[in-house]
N, C-alpha and C positions, 0 to 999 in steps of 0.2 A: 355275936359277931358274925355268925352264919347267916343271919337275916340281912346284915348289911352288905355281905358279899353277893348274896342273891339279889339284892335290889341293884347293886352295881353292874352285874351281869345283864339284869333285865334292862337297865338303862343303856348299856352298851349295844344290846340287841335292838332296842327301840331307836337308838340314834343311827345305827347301821341300816336300819330299813328306811330311813329317811336320809338318803345321802345329800350332801351339800355340793352344789356346783358352783364353782368359784368363776366360770367363764363369764357369768353376768356382771361380777364385780370387776374382772379384767376388761371387759368391753366398756364398762362405765368409765375406768380408769383411762383407757386408751382415748375415749371421746373427750374426757376432761383435759388430758394433756394435749390433745390435737388442738382444742378451743384455747387453751393458754398459749400454745405456740402462735397461733393465729393472732390472737390479741396482743401479744408481744411484738408481733411483726407490724401490727397497726401503730402501736405505740412508738417503736423505734423509727418507723418511717416518718411519723409526725415529728418526732424529735429532730430527726435529720433536716427535714424540711424547715423546721422552726430556727435551726441553728444557720442555715443558709440565709434566711430572712434577716436575722439578727446581724450577721456578717455584713450582708448588702447594706443594712441601715446604717450600720456603724461607719462603713466606708463612705456612703453618701453624706453623712453628717460631718465626718473629718474634711471631706472636700470642701463643704460649704463653710466650715470654720476656717479652712485655709484662705478662702476667698474673703471672709470677714476680716481676717488678721492682717491683710496686706495694708501698707501704709497708704493713706490718701493725701490728695493735695489740698483738698478744702474740708473744713470741719462738716460742712453740709453732706459730704460724701460719706462720712462715718455714719450719719443717720440713715442714709439711702442703704448702705451695706447692712446696716443692722436690720432694717426694714425688709431688704431682700432675703436675708438670712432666715428671718422669722417666717416669711411667707414660704420659702423653701422647706423649711423644717417641717410646717404644718402640712404641706403638700406630701412630703416624704413620709411623715408619720401617718397620715390617713391611708396612703397606699400601702404600707406595711401592715397597718392594723387589719385592713381589709384581706391582706394576704394571710394574716394570723386566723382571722375569722374563717376564711375558705379551709384552712387546715383542720380547724375545730369542727366544722360542718362534715368534713370528709370522715374524720376520725369517729364522729357520732353516727353518721350513716354507716361506715363499716362495721362499728361495734353492734349497732342494732340488727345488722344483717348476719353478723356471726352468732350473735345471741339467738336469734330466731332459728337459725340452721341448727345450732346445738340444741335448743329446746325440743326441736323435731326429732333430731337423732336420739336424745336422751328418753323422749317418750317412747320411740320406737324400741329401743334397747329395753327400757323398763317393761314394755308390753310382752316383748319376746321373752324376757326372764321370768315374769309372772306365769306366762302360758306354760313355760318350760317347768317351772316348779309345780304348777297345778297339776300338770300331767304326770310328773314324778310322784307327787304325794298321792295322787289317785291310784297310780300303779302300786305303790308300796302299802296303801291302805288295803287294796284288793288282795295283794299278796299276804298280808298279816291277817286279813279276814279268813283267807282260803286257809293259811297254815293253822289258825285257831280251830277251825271246824274239824 
């Protein structure tokens, strides 16, 4: 049992000589949280714009349906109204699909920009953490070596 206690004490001393700095982990967490906040903002903005487009599309379609549903004097007028409705619906659909595509393009560009910036930040954080850890381990090793002599 005495050997086990000596081993435990030795491990505590060894671990104490190599302190763990959690600031690198905290910085990484903060960088990740900031990235998530920005990505959420991009997604919510896109959802808001998409909802606006959907609402406008619905209103325009209802207006065209209202025109289509009016009573006509001649049977040929119904065919013309249906043709006008189809043309208007195709035009409205094309406009709104283009608007959706613009939103998707903006989301893609914003996301790539955020990911590139986050990658740069994370690389800088990791480099700083590794340098600090290397300096601390070197100092602890020198201290342990000096103490052993």
